[in-house]
TIDO-977389 format. One record per residue (C-alpha): residue number from 1; residue in three letters; x, y, z. Coordinates in nm, 4 decimals. Example, Ala and Ser with C-alpha at 12.3 -4.5 7.8 and 13.67 -1.06 7.14 Angstrom:
2
1 / ALA / 1.2300 / -0.4500 / 0.7800 $
2 / SER / 1.3670 / -0.1060 / 0.7140 $
This chain:
165
1 / UNK / -0.6126 / 1.8656 / -3.8494 $
2 / UNK / -0.6486 / 1.6099 / -4.1224 $
3 / UNK / -0.4838 / 1.8309 / -4.3813 $
4 / UNK / -0.1387 / 1.7414 / -4.5048 $
5 / UNK / 0.1701 / 1.9475 / -4.4435 $
6 / UNK / 0.2404 / 2.1811 / -4.7345 $
7 / UNK / 0.5626 / 2.1067 / -4.9180 $
8 / UNK / 0.7228 / 2.4475 / -4.8652 $
9 / UNK / 0.6819 / 2.4691 / -4.4831 $
10 / UNK / 0.9009 / 2.3100 / -4.2224 $
11 / UNK / 0.7263 / 2.0542 / -4.0046 $
12 / UNK / 0.7715 / 2.2595 / -3.6861 $
13 / UNK / 0.6230 / 2.5796 / -3.8271 $
14 / UNK / 0.3262 / 2.3863 / -3.9701 $
15 / UNK / 0.2515 / 2.2349 / -3.6277 $
16 / UNK / 0.2939 / 2.5721 / -3.4554 $
17 / UNK / 0.0493 / 2.7303 / -3.6994 $
18 / UNK / -0.2122 / 2.4596 / -3.6376 $
19 / UNK / -0.1795 / 2.4987 / -3.2593 $
20 / UNK / -0.2076 / 2.8788 / -3.2842 $
21 / UNK / -0.5201 / 2.8527 / -3.5034 $
22 / UNK / -0.6803 / 2.6032 / -3.2631 $
23 / UNK / -0.6083 / 2.8383 / -2.9710 $
24 / UNK / -0.7676 / 3.1242 / -3.1626 $
25 / UNK / -1.0790 / 2.9138 / -3.2264 $
26 / UNK / -1.0936 / 2.8406 / -2.8508 $
27 / UNK / -1.0561 / 2.4647 / -2.8792 $
28 / UNK / -0.8294 / 2.4492 / -2.5719 $
29 / UNK / -1.0419 / 2.6716 / -2.3450 $
30 / UNK / -1.2492 / 2.4079 / -2.1660 $
31 / UNK / -0.9862 / 2.1400 / -2.1092 $
32 / UNK / -0.9681 / 1.9951 / -1.7554 $
33 / UNK / -0.6870 / 2.1462 / -1.5509 $
34 / UNK / -0.6649 / 2.4653 / -1.7563 $
35 / UNK / -0.4607 / 2.7257 / -1.5723 $
36 / UNK / -0.3382 / 2.4774 / -1.3090 $
37 / UNK / 0.0191 / 2.3545 / -1.2731 $
38 / UNK / 0.1000 / 2.0068 / -1.3989 $
39 / UNK / 0.0864 / 1.7492 / -1.1175 $
40 / UNK / 0.4176 / 1.5890 / -1.0113 $
41 / UNK / 0.6111 / 1.8224 / -1.2419 $
42 / UNK / 0.9165 / 1.8552 / -1.0155 $
43 / UNK / 0.9273 / 1.4923 / -0.8996 $
44 / UNK / 1.1678 / 1.2423 / -1.0436 $
45 / UNK / 1.0129 / 0.9220 / -1.1679 $
46 / UNK / 1.1460 / 0.5717 / -1.1868 $
47 / UNK / 1.0780 / 0.3557 / -1.4893 $
48 / UNK / 0.7592 / 0.2116 / -1.3345 $
49 / UNK / 0.5939 / 0.5427 / -1.2409 $
50 / UNK / 0.3059 / 0.4947 / -1.4808 $
51 / UNK / 0.2209 / 0.1523 / -1.3339 $
52 / UNK / 0.2174 / 0.2950 / -0.9805 $
53 / UNK / -0.0145 / 0.5784 / -1.0884 $
54 / UNK / -0.2494 / 0.3346 / -1.2639 $
55 / UNK / -0.2669 / 0.1140 / -0.9520 $
56 / UNK / -0.3404 / 0.4190 / -0.7347 $
57 / UNK / -0.6191 / 0.5327 / -0.9692 $
58 / UNK / -0.7706 / 0.1829 / -0.9682 $
59 / UNK / -0.7391 / 0.1507 / -0.5893 $
60 / UNK / -0.5160 / -0.1584 / -0.6075 $
61 / UNK / -0.2041 / -0.2441 / -0.4107 $
62 / UNK / 0.1235 / -0.3274 / -0.5795 $
63 / UNK / 0.0781 / -0.6882 / -0.4697 $
64 / UNK / -0.1945 / -0.7246 / -0.7337 $
65 / UNK / 0.0670 / -0.7296 / -1.0114 $
66 / UNK / 0.3146 / -0.9642 / -0.8427 $
67 / UNK / 0.3665 / -1.3144 / -0.9802 $
68 / UNK / 0.1885 / -1.5824 / -0.7738 $
69 / UNK / 0.5106 / -1.7237 / -0.6261 $
70 / UNK / 0.6316 / -1.3862 / -0.5038 $
71 / UNK / 0.2848 / -1.3036 / -0.3697 $
72 / UNK / 0.2799 / -1.6320 / -0.1746 $
73 / UNK / 0.6212 / -1.5598 / -0.0255 $
74 / UNK / 0.5029 / -1.2172 / 0.0859 $
75 / UNK / 0.1933 / -1.3735 / 0.2435 $
76 / UNK / 0.4094 / -1.6275 / 0.4281 $
77 / UNK / 0.6439 / -1.3527 / 0.5522 $
78 / UNK / 0.3477 / -1.1415 / 0.6667 $
79 / UNK / 0.1631 / -1.4304 / 0.8323 $
80 / UNK / 0.2563 / -1.3313 / 1.1921 $
81 / UNK / 0.1081 / -0.9844 / 1.1363 $
82 / UNK / -0.2008 / -1.1331 / 0.9730 $
83 / UNK / -0.2777 / -1.3783 / 1.2537 $
84 / UNK / -0.2010 / -1.1257 / 1.5293 $
85 / UNK / -0.5446 / -0.9718 / 1.4720 $
86 / UNK / -0.7264 / -1.3040 / 1.5077 $
87 / UNK / -0.9075 / -1.3930 / 1.8292 $
88 / UNK / -0.8955 / -1.7738 / 1.8448 $
89 / UNK / -0.6404 / -2.0440 / 1.7814 $
90 / UNK / -0.8856 / -2.2112 / 1.5446 $
91 / UNK / -0.8889 / -1.8984 / 1.3244 $
92 / UNK / -0.5076 / -1.8975 / 1.3203 $
93 / UNK / -0.4912 / -2.2630 / 1.2195 $
94 / UNK / -0.7563 / -2.2026 / 0.9520 $
95 / UNK / -0.5536 / -1.9130 / 0.8059 $
96 / UNK / -0.2421 / -2.1341 / 0.7922 $
97 / UNK / -0.4428 / -2.4149 / 0.6271 $
98 / UNK / -0.5776 / -2.1750 / 0.3626 $
99 / UNK / -0.2270 / -2.0465 / 0.2909 $
100 / UNK / -0.1003 / -2.4046 / 0.2609 $
101 / UNK / -0.3786 / -2.4774 / 0.0092 $
102 / UNK / -0.2573 / -2.1826 / -0.1977 $
103 / UNK / 0.0972 / -2.3236 / -0.1812 $
104 / UNK / -0.0303 / -2.6653 / -0.3002 $
105 / UNK / -0.2146 / -2.4968 / -0.5880 $
106 / UNK / 0.1061 / -2.3189 / -0.6828 $
107 / UNK / 0.2947 / -2.6502 / -0.6779 $
108 / UNK / 0.0325 / -2.8082 / -0.9055 $
109 / UNK / 0.0238 / -2.5198 / -1.1531 $
110 / UNK / 0.3244 / -2.2877 / -1.1156 $
111 / UNK / 0.3233 / -1.9663 / -1.3133 $
112 / UNK / 0.5712 / -1.6846 / -1.3309 $
113 / UNK / 0.9183 / -1.7334 / -1.1885 $
114 / UNK / 0.9713 / -2.0812 / -1.0441 $
115 / UNK / 1.0284 / -2.0342 / -0.6720 $
116 / UNK / 1.0784 / -2.2982 / -0.4056 $
117 / UNK / 0.7972 / -2.2375 / -0.1594 $
118 / UNK / 0.7491 / -2.4592 / 0.1431 $
119 / UNK / 0.4282 / -2.5187 / 0.3311 $
120 / UNK / 0.3848 / -2.3425 / 0.6650 $
121 / UNK / 0.3868 / -2.5417 / 0.9888 $
122 / UNK / 0.0918 / -2.4259 / 1.1996 $
123 / UNK / 0.2418 / -2.5050 / 1.5421 $
124 / UNK / 0.5186 / -2.2378 / 1.5422 $
125 / UNK / 0.2706 / -1.9824 / 1.4068 $
126 / UNK / 0.0260 / -2.0651 / 1.6884 $
127 / UNK / 0.3041 / -2.0456 / 1.9507 $
128 / UNK / 0.4097 / -1.7034 / 1.8277 $
129 / UNK / 0.0434 / -1.5918 / 1.8178 $
130 / UNK / 0.0017 / -1.7025 / 2.1804 $
131 / UNK / 0.3187 / -1.5188 / 2.2882 $
132 / UNK / 0.2117 / -1.1997 / 2.1075 $
133 / UNK / -0.1353 / -1.2234 / 2.2581 $
134 / UNK / 0.0047 / -1.2744 / 2.6094 $
135 / UNK / 0.2379 / -0.9749 / 2.5675 $
136 / UNK / -0.0496 / -0.7572 / 2.4459 $
137 / UNK / -0.2687 / -0.8635 / 2.7393 $
138 / UNK / 0.0154 / -0.7927 / 2.9856 $
139 / UNK / 0.0646 / -0.4456 / 2.8363 $
140 / UNK / -0.3084 / -0.3786 / 2.8615 $
141 / UNK / -0.3164 / -0.4984 / 3.2231 $
142 / UNK / -0.0162 / -0.2810 / 3.3098 $
143 / UNK / -0.1836 / 0.0234 / 3.1553 $
144 / UNK / -0.4995 / -0.0445 / 3.3565 $
145 / UNK / -0.3086 / -0.0808 / 3.6843 $
146 / UNK / -0.1004 / 0.2376 / 3.6454 $
147 / UNK / -0.2495 / 0.5488 / 3.8034 $
148 / UNK / -0.3743 / 0.8013 / 3.5531 $
149 / UNK / -0.3104 / 1.1730 / 3.5712 $
150 / UNK / -0.6424 / 1.3454 / 3.6129 $
151 / UNK / -0.7406 / 1.6708 / 3.4470 $
152 / UNK / -0.7174 / 1.8621 / 3.7733 $
153 / UNK / -0.3654 / 1.7311 / 3.8356 $
154 / UNK / -0.2329 / 1.8731 / 3.5101 $
155 / UNK / -0.2799 / 2.2289 / 3.6333 $
156 / UNK / -0.0871 / 2.1704 / 3.9572 $
157 / UNK / 0.2855 / 2.2414 / 3.9799 $
158 / UNK / 0.5080 / 1.9488 / 3.8819 $
159 / UNK / 0.6423 / 1.8969 / 4.2345 $
160 / UNK / 0.2895 / 1.8395 / 4.3705 $
161 / UNK / 0.2172 / 1.5773 / 4.1096 $
162 / UNK / 0.5466 / 1.3975 / 4.1765 $
163 / UNK / 0.5395 / 1.4122 / 4.5585 $
164 / UNK / 0.1807 / 1.3081 / 4.6185 $
165 / UNK / 0.0861 / 1.1659 / 4.9531 $
């Protein structure tokens, strides 16, 4: 396809002829996806669709492309969920200290949009972690104390299961 368009032909007919000749030579026969519908053909896309697809292909989250200040704010907002999985108070305090170090680094060398980001106080985070942990333990204890319906009971009529002696 390195030849030039002849002067007497319209551009569209010249392109159509080249495509037809390539099809006749079989140059399109072994392309991936031949005979399959185009993916996401009926979906509407926003202006960042190509970035989302690239991140999905690379296995990255959308947080990977956020500016550092915005990423730090998201980490601070998600801190209660992050520490909920931790087992000891020392781990919780360590996570808060590491996040505060990231905030200090951002203060020293801000990049991206300039956001006011405050350091996180560890004591309220630890108090909330304790409350969440106590609530989870109470729910677990309640589930253990409640009587379970056994397999044999499921086949009995409902009134026998309700009015047990």
